[in-house]
N, C-alpha and C positions, 0 to 999 in steps of 0.2 A: 504494500500500500504506500502511495506517495505521501510525503509530508503535508500536513495542513499548515498554511501560512497565515499569520496575522500581520497585517501591515498597519503602520501608523505614520501619519503626516498631516499637514493642513489640507485635508481632503474636501472640506465642505465650503470653504470660503469663496466669496464671489470675486474671484480673481482668475483671469484666463489661464495664466501659467500654472497656478496652484492646482486648479481642477484638472487641467489637461495632463500634467505630469502624474497626478494620482491615477487618472484613467490609464495612462500609458504603462505604468509599472504593473498594475493589476492585470491589464489586458495581456501583457507579455507573459507573465507568469501563468495565467490561465491558458494561454495558447500552448504552453508546454505541458499541459495536462495536470497542473497542480490546483488544488482548492485554495483560493486566496480571497480574503475579505478584509476590509478596513475595520479597525477598532474605532468605534464611533465616539471619540473623545472630543468634547466641546470646550474645554478650558474655561468654564464659567467662573471659576474661582479667581481668574485673572481679569475679569471684566468689572469695570467700575459700576457701583450701584447708582441708581438714578440720582440720589442725593449728592454723591461724590462727583458725578458728571456735572451736576448743576453748579457745584462749588468751583470746579475746574473752569467751567465756562465763564463764571462770574469773574474769576481772577484774570481771565483773558479778554475782558471787555475792551480794554484799551487797544489790544492787538486787533480785535475784530473791527473796531471803529476805524482804525488806521487802514484796514484792508476791506473797507465796506463793499466796494464794487465786486471784489473777488467772491465774497461770501453771499452777496445778493444774487449774483448770477447762479451760484451753486444752489441756493434755495429755490430760485425760480425754475430750475430744471430738475428738481428732485422727483417730480411725478414721472418725467420721461425716463429718468434713471431707474425707476422702479420696474419699468418694462423689462429692462435687462436682467434685473434680479429674478423675475419670473422665468426667464429663459435659462438662467443658470440652474434654478431649482428643477426645471424640466429635464435638462441634460443630466443633472445629478441623479434624479430618480431613474432615468433610463439606463445609465451607464456605470454608476458607481455602486458596488456591492459592499454592504457592511454587515457586521455581526448583528444578532438579534437585540443585543442590549445597547442602549445609549448611555454614555457616562457624561454627566454634566461637569464633574470636577475630578481632579486628581484623587481626592479622598475616596470618591465612589469607585474609581478605577482600582485603587489599592485594596479596597475592602472586598471587591469581588472581581478579580482580574480574569479576563477571558483566557481560555487554555488553547494553545496551539503547539505544534512541534517546533516551529521556527517563527521568530519574531523579526520583522525587518522594519527599520525606521528609515525614512527618506522617500523621496528627495525633497527639494525646496529648501528654504532657509531655516530648517528646524533647529539648527545649532547656532543660529545667530543670536548672541546674548542681548543684542540691543532691541530685539522685537518685543512688543508688549505681551505676545502670546508664548514667549519662551518658557518652557516647562520641563521639569525632570521626566515627565512622561515620555518625552521624545528622546530620552536616553534609556528608555525601557526600565525605569526605576521600579515599576509596579510588578515585575515578573518575580514570582516566588519559586517556580520549579527550577531545580538545579540542572535538570537534564534537557531543558529547552535551549535551543540555539538563539543567540542574540547577534543580529547582524545589522550593519548600516550600508544601505545602497545609496550612494551619491548625495548624502546630506550636504548642505552648504553652510559654512560659517558666515559667509557673506561679506566679511570685512578682511582687510589686509593685515590687521594686527589686533591683539587683545591685551587687556590690562592683566596684571599679575593675578588679581582675584578671579577674573574670568577664566584664565588658564587653569588655575587651581581647581575651580569648580568643574570644568569640563574634564580635566585629567582624572578626577575621582570617578566620574561617570563612565569613561571609556575603558577603564581597566577590565571590566567584566564582559566586554564584547568579544565574541569569537571571530567576527569578521569586521574589518574596518575599511572604509573607503571614503572618499570625499569627491565632490563635484568640481572643485577647483584645485589646481596644483598648489597654490599658496595655502589653501586650507589643509591639504594633505601634509604639507611641511609643518604647519602649526601643530597638527595632531601628532605627527611623528615626534616633534620636540617635546611634547607633553607626555606621551606614552612610551617613548623609547622603542617603538616597533614600526614596521613598515605599514604605510597607509596608501592603498592603491587609489590612483586617480582614475575615475570612471566618468562616463557621459551621463548627462541628464537623461532620465528614462524616456523623454519624448523622442530622443534619437533612436530608441530601440524599435520603434514602429516605422515601417516604410511609408513613403508618401501616399501610396495607393490605399494603405490601411487607414490613414487619416482621412482620405477622401471618402471612405465609407461612412464616416460619421459627420462630415461637414455639410453645411447648407450653402448652396450657391447664392451669391449676392444678386440683387435685382438691378444692379447698375449695368446699363447697357453699353456705356462708353468706356474706353480705356481710362484708368484712374491711378493716382498715387494714393496709397493707403498710409495714413498717419496715425500712429498710436503712441502718445506721449503721456507718461505718468508724472513727469516733472513740470515745473512752472517756468523754466528758463525760456527766454525769447529766441535765442540763437537757432534752435532746431526749426522753429516756425519760420524764421527768416530764410533759412536754407531751403525749406520747402517752397517758399515763394520764388526763389531763384530757379529751383528745379521745374516749377510750373512754367516759368518764362522760357527756359531752355528747351523743354520738351513739348510745350503746348498742351500738356495733359493736366486735367483738373485734379486737385487734391481733395480727398474725402477723409474725414476724421472720425475715429472711434473716441469719443470724449471721455477722459478721466479727470483731467484738470479743467477747472472753470474757464481757463483761457480758450478752450476749444468748444465749450458747450453752446455758445451763441452763434456758431458758424452755420451758414446755410447748408453746408454739406456735412454737418454732424450726423452720425449714424448712432442712434440710441438703442435701436432694437437689434442688438448683437450679443447673443450668449456665446458660449464656447464653440458651438457648431458653426454659428455665423462668423465668428472670429476666424476660424480656420478657412472658411470659404472666401472671406474678404482678402486674406493673405494669398491664398492659392490663385486667385484670379486677378491680382493687382499687376500693373505694369512695373511699379516701383513700390518699395516699402520704406518708410522713414519711421524710426522708433527709438525710444530710450529704454525699451523693455527687454530684459534678458530673453524671455520666451518669444517675444516678437522677433528678435534676431534669430533665435533657434528655428522657428518655423519658416522664416525667410530662407534659411539654408536648406531645410528639408524640402521645401517646395521650389528651390532653385530660382529664387527671385533676385532681381537687381535691387539691392537695398543699401541703406545708410543707417548706421547706429550712432547714437549720441549718449552722453552721460547725463543723468538727471540731477546729479549733485556735483559739487566741487570735490576734488580729491582731498582737500584740506579739512573737510568736515569729518568729525569723529565717527559719525555713523555712516559714512560714505560706503556704498556697496558697488562702486564702479568696477572693482576688481573682477566681478562676475562677467560683465560684458567684455572687458579687456582680455581676459584669459580665454573666453570662448572664441573670440575673433583670432587671437594669436594661435590657438590650437588648430584652427581651420585654415590658417594661412591668409587671413582676411584683415590683418591689422589696418590696411589702408581704407577699409570701410568705416572705421571709427572717425567721426567728424568732431574735431575739437572746437572749443569755443572760439569764435572769431574766424574760423577757417572758411575760406571762400571756395566756391565750386570751380573745379578745373575744366577748361575747355577740352582737354585731351584725355579725359578720364575714360578708361576702358571698362568693358563689361566684365563681370565675374566669370572666371573659368571654373566651372563646377566640376569638371573632370579632375582638376588639380585639387579642389576642395575635398572631393571624395577620397583622393589618395591620402589625405590627412585624417579624415573622419573614419574611414572603414577600419583601419587597424585598431583604433580606439573602441569602435563599436564591437568588434570581435572580442577584444579583451574584456569589455564590459559585460558582454553576454556570457563569456566563460566564467567570469567571477560570479555573476548572478546564478548561473547553473550550479556552480560549486556550493553556493549557499543552500540552494534548494535540495541538493543531494546529501547534505552534511549530517543528517540526524545520526547520533551515535558516534560521531567523529569529533576529534578535537582539532581546532584550527586557530592557532594564535601565532601571528607572524611577527 
């Protein structure tokens, strides 16, 4: 009998990359014939109570007033954004399989942990200590059975450096893992320095599914004309200015999947886009411009001409730019990262995806071998 696999990650959040990476890992494991389901942990203990949220907002009144237009636009488009939430929920119900129990808090999870032969955490930024939903649950702290395997597939620390206290906390958690890997090379090195053992660099699980497999779950867009797809999470002006130059150069209109209020009032804003629509919009775009890690990933998977941007300054303590920078470097696409102030070149060439695949395929093979080793590991000891 094949091992039963319990997965844990940010599987239910209304974020394109988060939900699609969760789908990809589960889908790949199930395609190999293993039973795999997500542990439905909702980290409610980390969510502010209504009274605390009110206090926080009261303290930030001055900031809100100083950025009145930004928050006014956001409020005016909240009903349109709710359409997207319904599409996320629909995709989740159709495509993500969870265990029978839902755990609101870590305490509930520890009191009655689900039983599997193998537990796998990852991918996404589940080990980023700066996120508000960072929890010991994503280090599998709730597992009581000594004979169960604990594995990490492509978790991301998300940052280039950690404080001493953050390192100590993570180091305590990773000692009990039978398999360790990370989505970024920098993250792998940080973990190696903490744990004194090899940590394999593997691909985000979205790369484990071929483009035609993604096409099976995507929804084709209704846009009849060629278009530039823009998906920006950050609020910086330079990416939008670059898009305007691209529009002028190509004569192709830009459409926006709005996340920032900077894009919500645009005539070409697309609000009705859940995960399936997001895939279709990238798949059928002439160009993609994005500061999203997974926006860049799917541009590579669908072989799109694309430009990536950083949504934060490298100098910010919580900057997660390392994710996109290392992704592009590993694919041989460093030139597709557009830095602040960088102008469009007249002689810019198209992406050679044969060359890109020559970089990606060996990493994909290594990643699949590693994941299969985890799935076949029951009763074995694997500490590198």
